[in-house]
Every structure is written in structure tokens, then in C-alpha cells.
VEXMIDREN-260566 format. One record per residue: residue number from 1; x, y, z of N, C-alpha, C, CB in turn; residue in three letters. Coordinates in steps of 0.001 Angstrom, whole numbers. Each point is the difference from the previous one (the first is absolute). Glycine has a CB too. Layout:
N
@figu = NUM neast = X nnorth = Y nup = Z caeast = X canorth = Y caup = Z ceast = X cnorth = Y cup = Z cbeast = X cbnorth = Y cbup = Z keba = ALA
...
***
This chain:
128
@figu = 1 neast = 9615 nnorth = -28294 nup = -14385 caeast = 883 canorth = -298 caup = 1101 ceast = -829 cnorth = -101 cup = 1268 cbeast = 1934 cbnorth = 1170 cbup = -1132 keba = MET
@figu = 2 neast = -1687 nnorth = -2175 nup = 1904 caeast = -676 canorth = -148 caup = 1288 ceast = 1005 cnorth = 367 cup = 1081 cbeast = -1564 cbnorth = -1829 cbup = -875 keba = ILE
@figu = 3 neast = 1179 nnorth = 2743 nup = 1731 caeast = 878 canorth = 425 caup = 1089 ceast = -557 cnorth = -524 cup = 1309 cbeast = 701 cbnorth = 2073 cbup = -1268 keba = CYS
@figu = 4 neast = 136 nnorth = -2700 nup = 2015 caeast = -370 canorth = -455 caup = 1333 ceast = 1046 cnorth = 490 cup = 983 cbeast = -1181 cbnorth = -2039 cbup = -929 keba = ASN
@figu = 5 neast = 923 nnorth = 1828 nup = 2189 caeast = 967 canorth = 391 caup = 1006 ceast = 1263 cnorth = -827 cup = -136 cbeast = -1849 cbnorth = 678 cbup = 1535 keba = TYR
@figu = 6 neast = 2990 nnorth = -114 nup = -1110 caeast = 1211 canorth = -814 caup = 52 ceast = -267 cnorth = -1223 cup = 885 cbeast = 1480 cbnorth = 2055 cbup = -344 keba = PRO
@figu = 7 neast = -1071 nnorth = -3206 nup = -107 caeast = -209 canorth = -1279 caup = 693 ceast = -1474 cnorth = -361 cup = 122 cbeast = 2097 cbnorth = 411 cbup = 1261 keba = ASN
@figu = 8 neast = -2998 nnorth = 391 nup = -1802 caeast = -1426 canorth = -288 caup = 22 ceast = -603 cnorth = -39 cup = 1386 cbeast = 351 cbnorth = -1247 cbup = -2053 keba = GLY
@figu = 9 neast = 330 nnorth = 1767 nup = 3060 caeast = -463 canorth = -210 caup = 1363 ceast = -493 cnorth = 1258 cup = 703 cbeast = 1581 cbnorth = -1855 cbup = 90 keba = ALA
@figu = 10 neast = -1259 nnorth = 3033 nup = -592 caeast = -340 canorth = 1216 caup = 738 ceast = -1469 cnorth = 356 cup = -160 cbeast = 2336 cbnorth = 805 cbup = -303 keba = LYS
@figu = 11 neast = -2928 nnorth = -391 nup = 1401 caeast = -1393 canorth = 429 caup = -23 ceast = -78 cnorth = 1462 cup = -401 cbeast = -591 cbnorth = -1684 cbup = 1773 keba = ARG
@figu = 12 neast = -541 nnorth = 2056 nup = -2309 caeast = -240 canorth = 1393 caup = -339 ceast = 156 cnorth = 854 cup = 1247 cbeast = -1557 cbnorth = -667 cbup = -1867 keba = LEU
@figu = 13 neast = 2234 nnorth = 1779 nup = 1717 caeast = 141 canorth = 919 caup = 1113 ceast = 1255 cnorth = -205 cup = 810 cbeast = -2421 cbnorth = 90 cbup = 74 keba = GLY
@figu = 14 neast = 3085 nnorth = -1238 nup = -190 caeast = 1220 canorth = -204 caup = 766 ceast = 1092 cnorth = 951 cup = -452 cbeast = -620 cbnorth = -2389 cbup = 324 keba = GLN
@figu = 15 neast = 689 nnorth = 2664 nup = -1614 caeast = 1041 canorth = 865 caup = -519 ceast = -351 cnorth = 1463 cup = 246 cbeast = 566 cbnorth = -1720 cbup = -1739 keba = VAL
@figu = 16 neast = -1846 nnorth = 2044 nup = 1766 caeast = -433 canorth = 1351 caup = 321 ceast = 146 cnorth = 1010 cup = -1119 cbeast = 598 cbnorth = -535 cbup = 2276 keba = GLY
@figu = 17 neast = -457 nnorth = 110 nup = -3506 caeast = 186 canorth = 921 caup = -1123 ceast = -1304 cnorth = 363 cup = -687 cbeast = 2246 cbnorth = -964 cbup = -318 keba = ARG
@figu = 18 neast = -3342 nnorth = 311 nup = 657 caeast = -1251 canorth = 209 caup = -721 ceast = -474 cnorth = 1454 cup = 5 cbeast = -593 cbnorth = -2324 cbup = 585 keba = LEU
@figu = 19 neast = 585 nnorth = 3033 nup = 545 caeast = -461 canorth = 1397 caup = -46 ceast = 833 cnorth = 885 cup = -927 cbeast = -814 cbnorth = -298 cbup = 2317 keba = PRO
@figu = 20 neast = 2118 nnorth = 108 nup = -2324 caeast = 857 canorth = 788 caup = -887 ceast = -240 cnorth = -320 cup = -1463 cbeast = 1694 cbnorth = 87 cbup = 1801 keba = GLY
@figu = 21 neast = -1858 nnorth = -1371 nup = -2096 caeast = -285 canorth = -405 caup = -1376 ceast = -1370 cnorth = 517 cup = -436 cbeast = 1432 cbnorth = -2053 cbup = 299 keba = LEU
@figu = 22 neast = -2389 nnorth = 2033 nup = 616 caeast = -1331 canorth = 538 caup = -305 ceast = 96 cnorth = 1488 cup = -337 cbeast = -1062 cbnorth = -1709 cbup = 1530 keba = TYR
@figu = 23 neast = 1862 nnorth = 2456 nup = -784 caeast = 190 canorth = 1430 caup = -286 ceast = 626 cnorth = 200 cup = -1376 cbeast = 257 cbnorth = 455 cbup = 2456 keba = ALA
@figu = 24 neast = 709 nnorth = -1309 nup = -2806 caeast = 589 canorth = 67 caup = -1337 ceast = -1049 cnorth = -279 cup = -1076 cbeast = 2211 cbnorth = -718 cbup = 953 keba = GLU
@figu = 25 neast = -3078 nnorth = -259 nup = -684 caeast = -1065 canorth = -324 caup = -952 ceast = -954 cnorth = 1153 cup = -196 cbeast = 189 cbnorth = -2368 cbup = 656 keba = GLY
@figu = 26 neast = -551 nnorth = 3055 nup = 422 caeast = -881 canorth = 1166 caup = -115 ceast = 671 cnorth = 1123 cup = -777 cbeast = -1081 cbnorth = -624 cbup = 2166 keba = LEU
@figu = 27 neast = 2380 nnorth = 815 nup = -1953 caeast = 729 canorth = 1026 caup = -748 ceast = 17 cnorth = -338 cup = -1492 cbeast = 1427 cbnorth = 478 cbup = 2027 keba = ALA
@figu = 28 neast = -1257 nnorth = -1755 nup = -2358 caeast = -34 canorth = -410 caup = -1403 ceast = -1389 cnorth = 202 cup = -598 cbeast = 1812 cbnorth = -1668 cbup = 460 keba = LEU
@figu = 29 neast = -2854 nnorth = 1377 nup = 312 caeast = -1361 canorth = 240 caup = -501 ceast = -203 cnorth = 1486 cup = -285 cbeast = -854 cbnorth = -1986 cbup = 1305 keba = LEU
@figu = 30 neast = 1412 nnorth = 2823 nup = -455 caeast = -79 canorth = 1442 caup = -226 ceast = 715 cnorth = 377 cup = -1299 cbeast = -105 cbnorth = 391 cbup = 2492 keba = ASP
@figu = 31 neast = 1260 nnorth = -1013 nup = -2755 caeast = 729 canorth = 241 caup = -1248 ceast = -803 cnorth = -435 cup = -1219 cbeast = 2140 cbnorth = -295 cbup = 1241 keba = ASP
@figu = 32 neast = -2959 nnorth = -725 nup = -1087 caeast = -792 canorth = -550 caup = -1108 ceast = -1194 cnorth = 878 cup = -367 cbeast = 706 cbnorth = -2267 cbup = 723 keba = CYS
@figu = 33 neast = -1152 nnorth = 3090 nup = 206 caeast = -1278 canorth = 705 caup = -150 ceast = -95 cnorth = 834 cup = -1268 cbeast = -131 cbnorth = 51 cbup = 2450 keba = ALA
@figu = 34 neast = 1226 nnorth = 518 nup = -2914 caeast = -93 canorth = 846 caup = -1191 ceast = 3 cnorth = -801 cup = -1302 cbeast = 1140 cbnorth = 1787 cbup = 1288 keba = SER
@figu = 35 neast = -980 nnorth = -3096 nup = -1222 caeast = 69 canorth = -831 caup = -1206 ceast = -1186 cnorth = -931 cup = -185 cbeast = 2430 cbnorth = 122 cbup = 213 keba = TYR
@figu = 36 neast = -3142 nnorth = -422 nup = 843 caeast = -989 canorth = -1082 caup = -47 ceast = -1403 cnorth = 521 cup = -310 cbeast = 1391 cbnorth = -1278 cbup = 1636 keba = VAL
@figu = 37 neast = -2281 nnorth = 385 nup = -2098 caeast = -1385 canorth = 391 caup = -261 ceast = -735 cnorth = 383 cup = 1293 cbeast = -7 cbnorth = -1523 cbup = -1998 keba = PRO
@figu = 38 neast = -1082 nnorth = 2228 nup = 1839 caeast = -794 canorth = 505 caup = 1127 ceast = -439 cnorth = -1116 cup = 950 cbeast = -787 cbnorth = 1856 cbup = -1470 keba = GLU
@figu = 39 neast = 408 nnorth = -3011 nup = 947 caeast = -467 canorth = -1087 caup = 862 ceast = 1082 cnorth = -431 cup = 978 cbeast = -1529 cbnorth = -764 cbup = -1820 keba = ARG
@figu = 40 neast = 2791 nnorth = 762 nup = 1388 caeast = 1083 canorth = -367 caup = 912 ceast = 265 cnorth = 1103 cup = 1014 cbeast = 1011 cbnorth = -1409 cbup = -1798 keba = LEU
@figu = 41 neast = -1171 nnorth = 2649 nup = 1389 caeast = 153 canorth = 1116 caup = 943 ceast = -1051 cnorth = -125 cup = 1104 cbeast = 921 cbnorth = 1502 cbup = -1838 keba = ILE
@figu = 42 neast = -2134 nnorth = -1860 nup = 1459 caeast = -1065 canorth = -196 caup = 997 ceast = 341 cnorth = -1143 cup = 948 cbeast = -1686 cbnorth = 864 cbup = -1642 keba = GLU
@figu = 43 neast = 2234 nnorth = -1961 nup = 1120 caeast = 373 canorth = -1131 caup = 848 ceast = 1138 cnorth = 377 cup = 950 cbeast = -729 cbnorth = -1580 cbup = -1815 keba = GLN
@figu = 44 neast = 1676 nnorth = 2368 nup = 1331 caeast = 1083 canorth = 476 caup = 859 ceast = -579 cnorth = 855 cup = 1120 cbeast = 1624 cbnorth = -50 cbup = -1939 keba = ILE
@figu = 45 neast = -2561 nnorth = 929 nup = 1599 caeast = -657 canorth = 835 caup = 1014 ceast = -734 cnorth = -829 cup = 1038 cbeast = -236 cbnorth = 1787 cbup = -1697 keba = GLY
@figu = 46 neast = -442 nnorth = -2841 nup = 1255 caeast = -715 canorth = -880 caup = 934 ceast = 974 cnorth = -708 cup = 941 cbeast = -1810 cbnorth = -332 cbup = -1713 keba = GLN
@figu = 47 neast = 2947 nnorth = -110 nup = 1187 caeast = 1007 canorth = -649 caup = 834 ceast = 513 cnorth = 977 cup = 1061 cbeast = 656 cbnorth = -1500 cbup = -1929 keba = LEU
@figu = 48 neast = -395 nnorth = 2731 nup = 1532 caeast = 493 canorth = 989 caup = 957 ceast = -1050 cnorth = 314 cup = 1064 cbeast = 1461 cbnorth = 971 cbup = -1791 keba = LEU
@figu = 49 neast = -2720 nnorth = -905 nup = 1394 caeast = -1070 canorth = 223 caup = 982 ceast = -73 cnorth = -1148 cup = 1005 cbeast = -1282 cbnorth = 1311 cbup = -1716 keba = LYS
@figu = 50 neast = 1397 nnorth = -2541 nup = 1220 caeast = -44 canorth = -1162 caup = 890 ceast = 1195 cnorth = 3 cup = 955 cbeast = -1217 cbnorth = -1310 cbup = -1775 keba = GLU
@figu = 51 neast = 2382 nnorth = 1676 nup = 1263 caeast = 1191 canorth = 68 caup = 854 ceast = -193 cnorth = 1038 cup = 1103 cbeast = 1446 cbnorth = -700 cbup = -1942 keba = ALA
@figu = 52 neast = -1997 nnorth = 1846 nup = 1590 caeast = -254 canorth = 1043 caup = 1003 ceast = -1036 cnorth = -467 cup = 1015 cbeast = 562 cbnorth = 1767 cbup = -1692 keba = LYS
@figu = 53 neast = -1600 nnorth = -2467 nup = 1216 caeast = -1039 canorth = -499 caup = 897 ceast = 576 cnorth = -978 cup = 1014 cbeast = -1695 cbnorth = 307 cbup = -1813 keba = ARG
@figu = 54 neast = 2516 nnorth = -1234 nup = 1332 caeast = 596 canorth = -982 caup = 902 ceast = 974 cnorth = 645 cup = 977 cbeast = -264 cbnorth = -1725 cbup = -1774 keba = LEU
@figu = 55 neast = 1016 nnorth = 2706 nup = 1306 caeast = 940 canorth = 699 caup = 886 ceast = -763 cnorth = 763 cup = 1079 cbeast = 1663 cbnorth = 206 cbup = -1888 keba = ALA
@figu = 56 neast = -2764 nnorth = 446 nup = 1509 caeast = -808 canorth = 727 caup = 983 ceast = -618 cnorth = -961 cup = 1013 cbeast = -488 cbnorth = 1771 cbup = -1717 keba = LEU
@figu = 57 neast = -30 nnorth = -2882 nup = 1242 caeast = -580 canorth = -1006 caup = 891 ceast = 1048 cnorth = -517 cup = 988 cbeast = -1634 cbnorth = -653 cbup = -1807 keba = LEU
@figu = 58 neast = 2818 nnorth = 364 nup = 1296 caeast = 1074 canorth = -488 caup = 870 ceast = 374 cnorth = 1057 cup = 1034 cbeast = 864 cbnorth = -1449 cbup = -1868 keba = ALA
@figu = 59 neast = -788 nnorth = 2705 nup = 1441 caeast = 341 canorth = 1086 caup = 916 ceast = -1051 cnorth = 136 cup = 1097 cbeast = 1191 cbnorth = 1186 cbup = -1862 keba = ARG
@figu = 60 neast = -2457 nnorth = -1314 nup = 1483 caeast = -1083 canorth = 101 caup = 977 ceast = 73 cnorth = -1131 cup = 1015 cbeast = -1430 cbnorth = 1117 cbup = -1718 keba = GLN
@figu = 61 neast = 1929 nnorth = -2262 nup = 1286 caeast = 127 canorth = -1153 caup = 888 ceast = 1387 cnorth = -68 cup = 650 cbeast = -1662 cbnorth = -1220 cbup = -1423 keba = GLU
@figu = 62 neast = 2457 nnorth = 2277 nup = 1249 caeast = 1333 canorth = 117 caup = 593 ceast = 891 cnorth = -1191 cup = -363 cbeast = -1002 cbnorth = 1310 cbup = 1882 keba = HIS
@figu = 63 neast = 1066 nnorth = -1585 nup = -3174 caeast = 831 canorth = -1106 caup = -482 ceast = 516 cnorth = 341 cup = -1391 cbeast = -1316 cbnorth = -1682 cbup = 1372 keba = ARG
@figu = 64 neast = 2244 nnorth = 902 nup = -1851 caeast = 451 canorth = 106 caup = -1375 ceast = -912 cnorth = -862 cup = -869 cbeast = 2405 cbnorth = 429 cbup = 727 keba = ASN
@figu = 65 neast = -2336 nnorth = -236 nup = -2029 caeast = -740 canorth = -887 caup = -901 ceast = 495 cnorth = -1424 cup = 227 cbeast = -318 cbnorth = 1851 cbup = -1730 keba = CYS
@figu = 66 neast = -604 nnorth = -2790 nup = 1664 caeast = 390 canorth = -1390 caup = 202 ceast = 768 cnorth = -501 cup = -1220 cbeast = -2010 cbnorth = -384 cbup = 1486 keba = THR
@figu = 67 neast = 2705 nnorth = -706 nup = -1287 caeast = 738 canorth = -636 caup = -1077 ceast = -937 cnorth = -354 cup = -1160 cbeast = 1656 cbnorth = -902 cbup = 1675 keba = GLU
@figu = 68 neast = -2834 nnorth = 389 nup = -1339 caeast = -955 canorth = -401 caup = -1032 ceast = -490 cnorth = 1208 cup = -799 cbeast = -702 cbnorth = -1940 cbup = 1432 keba = GLU
@figu = 69 neast = 445 nnorth = 3056 nup = -739 caeast = -436 canorth = 1215 caup = -694 ceast = 1088 cnorth = 497 cup = -951 cbeast = -1451 cbnorth = 606 cbup = 1967 keba = GLU
@figu = 70 neast = 2713 nnorth = -642 nup = -1510 caeast = 1108 canorth = 432 caup = -854 ceast = 142 cnorth = -905 cup = -1218 cbeast = 1168 cbnorth = 923 cbup = 2011 keba = MET
@figu = 71 neast = -1331 nnorth = -2218 nup = -1814 caeast = 114 canorth = -941 caup = -1118 ceast = -1079 cnorth = 282 cup = -1043 cbeast = 972 cbnorth = -1742 cbup = 1545 keba = VAL
@figu = 72 neast = -2196 nnorth = 1953 nup = -1103 caeast = -1099 canorth = 263 caup = -935 ceast = 245 cnorth = 1298 cup = -764 cbeast = -1593 cbnorth = -1227 cbup = 1516 keba = VAL
@figu = 73 neast = 1935 nnorth = 2293 nup = -802 caeast = 242 canorth = 1280 caup = -666 ceast = 1163 cnorth = -84 cup = -979 cbeast = -893 cbnorth = 1170 cbup = 2008 keba = LEU
@figu = 74 neast = 1991 nnorth = -1793 nup = -1588 caeast = 1160 canorth = -88 caup = -871 ceast = -290 cnorth = -888 cup = -1202 cbeast = 1494 cbnorth = 359 cbup = 1973 keba = PHE
@figu = 75 neast = -2235 nnorth = -1440 nup = -1767 caeast = -365 canorth = -875 caup = -1115 ceast = -838 cnorth = 760 cup = -1028 cbeast = 65 cbnorth = -1993 cbup = 1539 keba = SER
@figu = 76 neast = -1010 nnorth = 2788 nup = -1056 caeast = -809 canorth = 814 caup = -913 ceast = 862 cnorth = 1009 cup = -749 cbeast = -1970 cbnorth = -281 cbup = 1519 keba = LEU
@figu = 77 neast = 2926 nnorth = 878 nup = -829 caeast = 912 canorth = 947 caup = -656 ceast = 823 cnorth = -701 cup = -1080 cbeast = 113 cbnorth = 1360 cbup = 2117 keba = ALA
@figu = 78 neast = 355 nnorth = -2571 nup = -1839 caeast = 774 canorth = -744 caup = -999 ceast = -834 cnorth = -336 cup = -1228 cbeast = 1387 cbnorth = -945 cbup = 1838 keba = LEU
@figu = 79 neast = -2638 nnorth = 558 nup = -1623 caeast = -879 canorth = -301 caup = -1136 ceast = -232 cnorth = 1253 cup = -838 cbeast = -1119 cbnorth = -1826 cbup = 1329 keba = VAL
@figu = 80 neast = 903 nnorth = 2955 nup = -667 caeast = -180 canorth = 1253 caup = -736 ceast = 1254 cnorth = 374 cup = -783 cbeast = -1622 cbnorth = 756 cbup = 1743 keba = LEU
@figu = 81 neast = 2790 nnorth = -944 nup = -1140 caeast = 1246 canorth = 268 caup = -726 ceast = 91 cnorth = -878 cup = -1240 cbeast = 1133 cbnorth = 642 cbup = 2151 keba = LEU
@figu = 82 neast = -1514 nnorth = -1890 nup = -1999 caeast = 12 canorth = -923 caup = -1130 ceast = -910 cnorth = 507 cup = -1121 cbeast = 472 cbnorth = -1912 cbup = 1571 keba = SER
@figu = 83 neast = -1669 nnorth = 2366 nup = -1202 caeast = -934 canorth = 516 caup = -1003 ceast = 498 cnorth = 1283 cup = -650 cbeast = -1852 cbnorth = -1039 cbup = 1280 keba = GLU
@figu = 84 neast = 2609 nnorth = 1827 nup = -561 caeast = 531 canorth = 1264 caup = -527 ceast = 1193 cnorth = -214 cup = -926 cbeast = -787 cbnorth = 1127 cbup = 2072 keba = CYS
@figu = 85 neast = 1464 nnorth = -2251 nup = -1955 caeast = 1285 canorth = -193 caup = -676 ceast = -56 cnorth = 190 cup = -1512 cbeast = 570 cbnorth = -1557 cbup = 1809 keba = SER
@figu = 86 neast = -1659 nnorth = 1208 nup = -2440 caeast = -102 canorth = 152 caup = -1451 ceast = -198 cnorth = 1431 cup = -469 cbeast = -921 cbnorth = -2258 cbup = -34 keba = GLY
@figu = 87 neast = 715 nnorth = 3170 nup = 967 caeast = -291 canorth = 1389 caup = -350 ceast = 1129 cnorth = 971 cup = 342 cbeast = -2380 cbnorth = -534 cbup = 353 keba = HIS
@figu = 88 neast = 3409 nnorth = 52 nup = 324 caeast = 1038 canorth = 900 caup = 507 ceast = 1333 cnorth = -252 cup = -705 cbeast = -1169 cbnorth = 78 cbup = 2225 keba = VAL
@figu = 89 neast = 2086 nnorth = 896 nup = -2152 caeast = 1315 canorth = -186 caup = -619 ceast = 784 cnorth = -1160 cup = 620 cbeast = 26 cbnorth = 2440 cbup = -502 keba = PRO
@figu = 90 neast = 929 nnorth = -2937 nup = -265 caeast = 780 canorth = -1168 caup = 415 ceast = 755 cnorth = 234 cup = 1305 cbeast = 225 cbnorth = -612 cbup = -2395 keba = ALA
@figu = 91 neast = 227 nnorth = 1836 nup = 2658 caeast = 756 canorth = 235 caup = 1235 ceast = -882 cnorth = -201 cup = 1239 cbeast = 1472 cbnorth = 1623 cbup = -1239 keba = ASP
@figu = 92 neast = -2745 nnorth = -1285 nup = 1135 caeast = -918 canorth = -240 caup = 1126 ceast = -272 cnorth = -1488 cup = 145 cbeast = -1058 cbnorth = 2256 cbup = -342 keba = ILE
@figu = 93 neast = 932 nnorth = -2961 nup = -780 caeast = -200 canorth = -1450 caup = 60 ceast = 1237 cnorth = -666 cup = 619 cbeast = -1519 cbnorth = 87 cbup = -2042 keba = VAL
@figu = 94 neast = 2703 nnorth = 433 nup = 1740 caeast = 1220 canorth = -521 caup = 622 ceast = -82 cnorth = 125 cup = 1520 cbeast = 1328 cbnorth = 621 cbup = -2053 keba = ASP
@figu = 95 neast = -1803 nnorth = 519 nup = 2540 caeast = -143 canorth = 221 caup = 1444 ceast = -1050 cnorth = -936 cup = 590 cbeast = 672 cbnorth = 2402 cbup = -303 keba = LYS
@figu = 96 neast = -1749 nnorth = -2642 nup = -447 caeast = -1031 canorth = -941 caup = 452 ceast = 591 cnorth = -1402 cup = 141 cbeast = -1789 cbnorth = 1385 cbup = -1127 keba = MET
@figu = 97 neast = 2595 nnorth = -1774 nup = 142 caeast = 603 canorth = -1333 caup = 47 ceast = 964 cnorth = -123 cup = 1178 cbeast = -230 cbnorth = -181 cbup = -2495 keba = GLU
@figu = 98 neast = 984 nnorth = 1229 nup = 2771 caeast = 898 canorth = -12 caup = 1163 ceast = -804 cnorth = -137 cup = 1293 cbeast = 1663 cbnorth = 1425 cbup = -1254 keba = GLN
@figu = 99 neast = -2784 nnorth = -711 nup = 1330 caeast = -858 canorth = -96 caup = 1179 ceast = -544 cnorth = -1417 cup = 158 cbeast = -613 cbnorth = 2424 cbup = -251 keba = LEU
@figu = 100 neast = 170 nnorth = -3025 nup = -851 caeast = -514 canorth = -1377 caup = 46 ceast = 1095 cnorth = -960 cup = 460 cbeast = -1637 cbnorth = 530 cbup = -1849 keba = ALA
@figu = 101 neast = 2831 nnorth = -348 nup = 1344 caeast = 1108 canorth = -869 caup = 385 ceast = 330 cnorth = 152 cup = 1487 cbeast = 909 cbnorth = 157 cbup = -2338 keba = ASP
@figu = 102 neast = -831 nnorth = 1075 nup = 2815 caeast = 290 canorth = 246 caup = 1421 ceast = -1120 cnorth = -556 cup = 884 cbeast = 1303 cbnorth = 2074 cbup = -621 keba = GLN
@figu = 103 neast = -2531 nnorth = -1927 nup = 163 caeast = -1134 canorth = -523 caup = 758 ceast = 123 cnorth = -1505 cup = 160 cbeast = -1449 cbnorth = 1861 cbup = -849 keba = THR
@figu = 104 neast = 1751 nnorth = -2533 nup = -245 caeast = 130 canorth = -1449 caup = 34 ceast = 1161 cnorth = -478 cup = 847 cbeast = -1009 cbnorth = -46 cbup = -2228 keba = GLY
@figu = 105 neast = 2061 nnorth = 818 nup = 2264 caeast = 1171 canorth = -427 caup = 777 ceast = -94 cnorth = 358 cup = 1473 cbeast = 1338 cbnorth = 254 cbup = -2049 keba = ARG
@figu = 106 neast = -1991 nnorth = 855 nup = 2382 caeast = 88 canorth = 508 caup = 1362 ceast = -1311 cnorth = 127 cup = 769 cbeast = 1943 cbnorth = 1174 cbup = -806 keba = PHE
@figu = 107 neast = -3086 nnorth = -1260 nup = 146 caeast = -1236 canorth = 309 caup = 711 ceast = -1062 cnorth = -1086 cup = -90 cbeast = 500 cbnorth = 2355 cbup = -432 keba = ALA
@figu = 108 neast = -838 nnorth = -2789 nup = -771 caeast = -1063 canorth = -981 caup = -146 ceast = 163 cnorth = -714 cup = -1332 cbeast = -1555 cbnorth = 1381 cbup = 1434 keba = MET
@figu = 109 neast = 1151 nnorth = -2631 nup = -1500 caeast = 149 canorth = -730 caup = -1259 ceast = -987 cnorth = 526 cup = -1047 cbeast = 774 cbnorth = -2041 cbup = 1273 keba = PRO
@figu = 110 neast = -255 nnorth = 2302 nup = -2456 caeast = -834 canorth = 430 caup = -1125 ceast = 518 cnorth = -672 cup = -1268 cbeast = -515 cbnorth = 2235 cbup = 1118 keba = ILE
@figu = 111 neast = -246 nnorth = -2112 nup = -2163 caeast = 420 canorth = -471 caup = -1318 ceast = -51 cnorth = 1196 cup = -933 cbeast = -857 cbnorth = -2376 cbup = 411 keba = ARG
@figu = 112 neast = 1917 nnorth = 2567 nup = -1194 caeast = -31 canorth = 1070 caup = -991 ceast = 753 cnorth = -429 cup = -1247 cbeast = -153 cbnorth = 1728 cbup = 1819 keba = TYR
@figu = 113 neast = -236 nnorth = -1110 nup = -2933 caeast = 636 canorth = -302 caup = -1273 ceast = -89 cnorth = 1231 cup = -885 cbeast = -570 cbnorth = -2462 cbup = 199 keba = GLU
@figu = 114 neast = 1654 nnorth = 2744 nup = -898 caeast = 29 canorth = 1156 caup = -888 ceast = 183 cnorth = -456 cup = -1436 cbeast = 937 cbnorth = 1430 cbup = 1839 keba = ARG
@figu = 115 neast = -1699 nnorth = -789 nup = -2720 caeast = 122 canorth = -238 caup = -1433 ceast = -49 cnorth = 1366 cup = -673 cbeast = -1090 cbnorth = -2329 cbup = 132 keba = CYS
@figu = 116 neast = 2225 nnorth = 2812 nup = -577 caeast = 59 canorth = 1329 caup = -591 ceast = -302 cnorth = 1051 cup = 1049 cbeast = -675 cbnorth = -932 cbup = -2222 keba = GLY
@figu = 117 neast = -336 nnorth = 1748 nup = 1943 caeast = -373 canorth = 1063 caup = 931 ceast = -1151 cnorth = -412 cup = 919 cbeast = 770 cbnorth = 1664 cbup = -1689 keba = ASN
@figu = 118 neast = -1192 nnorth = -2920 nup = 1597 caeast = -1071 canorth = -505 caup = 859 ceast = 606 cnorth = -776 cup = 1161 cbeast = -1588 cbnorth = -119 cbup = -1964 keba = MET
@figu = 119 neast = 1064 nnorth = 381 nup = 3156 caeast = 431 canorth = -713 caup = 1191 ceast = -1243 cnorth = -577 cup = 657 cbeast = 2032 cbnorth = 1512 cbup = 327 keba = LEU
@figu = 120 neast = -2050 nnorth = -2814 nup = -148 caeast = -1122 canorth = -653 caup = 659 ceast = 459 cnorth = -396 cup = 1401 cbeast = -964 cbnorth = -853 cbup = -2218 keba = VAL
@figu = 121 neast = 264 nnorth = 1360 nup = 3223 caeast = 319 canorth = -309 caup = 1398 ceast = -1199 cnorth = -713 cup = 587 cbeast = 1555 cbnorth = 2009 cbup = 238 keba = ILE
@figu = 122 neast = -1300 nnorth = -3168 nup = 360 caeast = -1074 canorth = -795 caup = 608 ceast = 317 cnorth = -265 cup = 1471 cbeast = -510 cbnorth = -1075 cbup = -2234 keba = ASP
@figu = 123 neast = -4 nnorth = 1934 nup = 3131 caeast = 252 canorth = -220 caup = 1420 ceast = -1025 cnorth = -923 cup = 663 cbeast = 1043 cbnorth = 2241 cbup = 53 keba = PRO
@figu = 124 neast = -2096 nnorth = -2616 nup = -771 caeast = -1108 canorth = -728 caup = 611 ceast = 103 cnorth = -1506 cup = -166 cbeast = -1393 cbnorth = 1976 cbup = -413 keba = PHE
@figu = 125 neast = 1861 nnorth = -2458 nup = -725 caeast = -45 canorth = -1420 caup = -299 ceast = 1397 cnorth = -497 cup = -342 cbeast = -2375 cbnorth = 211 cbup = -812 keba = ASN
@figu = 126 neast = 3239 nnorth = -254 nup = 1793 caeast = 1372 canorth = -436 caup = -225 ceast = 53 cnorth = -1514 cup = 59 cbeast = 910 cbnorth = 2139 cbup = 980 keba = VAL
@figu = 127 neast = -413 nnorth = -2737 nup = -2047 caeast = 145 canorth = -1460 caup = -21 ceast = 1459 cnorth = -342 cup = -118 cbeast = -2261 cbnorth = -294 cbup = -1041 keba = SER
@figu = 128 neast = 2597 nnorth = -915 nup = 1372 caeast = 1383 canorth = -448 caup = -160 ceast = 627 cnorth = -188 cup = 1295 cbeast = 174 cbnorth = 1137 cbup = -2099 keba = GLY
***
């Protein structure tokens, strides 16, 4: 499924839901931690370190994270969720799919597809 903005006209950030969706994505990654292999746990840790680094940098510069920084962090979180999907229970994958759907409708265009317990999310190369 390819999700785009309603009417295809809204720019990223106009709706303002990205930070909340990003927080939901981080909470889901936390839920995944007890099911996934060590390599994914390390990648989740690296994402959290980068998020903290960017937040600290923004705070030092007396600003919020830029739209571009939020897009990159959230895109990385979505890719990690996609990689975790094959290792977690179906109820968590259901929540991941809901997050992908909400992201596509309210925050940024993405492509996602579910097959059984696998969810593939592609926030980087959206076509169509």
C-alpha cells in the first residue's frame, strides 16, 4: 500500500503529527526489544543515541529539532520496526501497521505492505 497525503498536496510538517508518531515508534521499538536478535537491539540503541544527540544539539542552539532531522530519525525508526516485525508477536505487528498507516495519512508519504507477520515499511523510496 502506498500512503500519500490527502489530495497529495500537504507538505511534511503541516499536520504536525510527526513528533507524536515518532514517540509511538520508539515505544514500539521498546516493546520489540525482548523478542529481537542482538544486532537489532544494538541498532535500536544507536537510533536512540542519535535522537538524544540531535535533541541535545538543538537544545544547545535554542531550537527544536528541524523537520529534516525528525524525518531522518523517524524514517530510521520505521525501517527498524520493519526489520523487527518477523521476530515479534502479531499484536505488536498490528500496532506497527497502524503506525505505518497513520504516518502515511497524517505525517509523511511512505510505502508499506504486510504479509502474515512480516511488515515491510519503505519511507525512503516512495513511488507512485
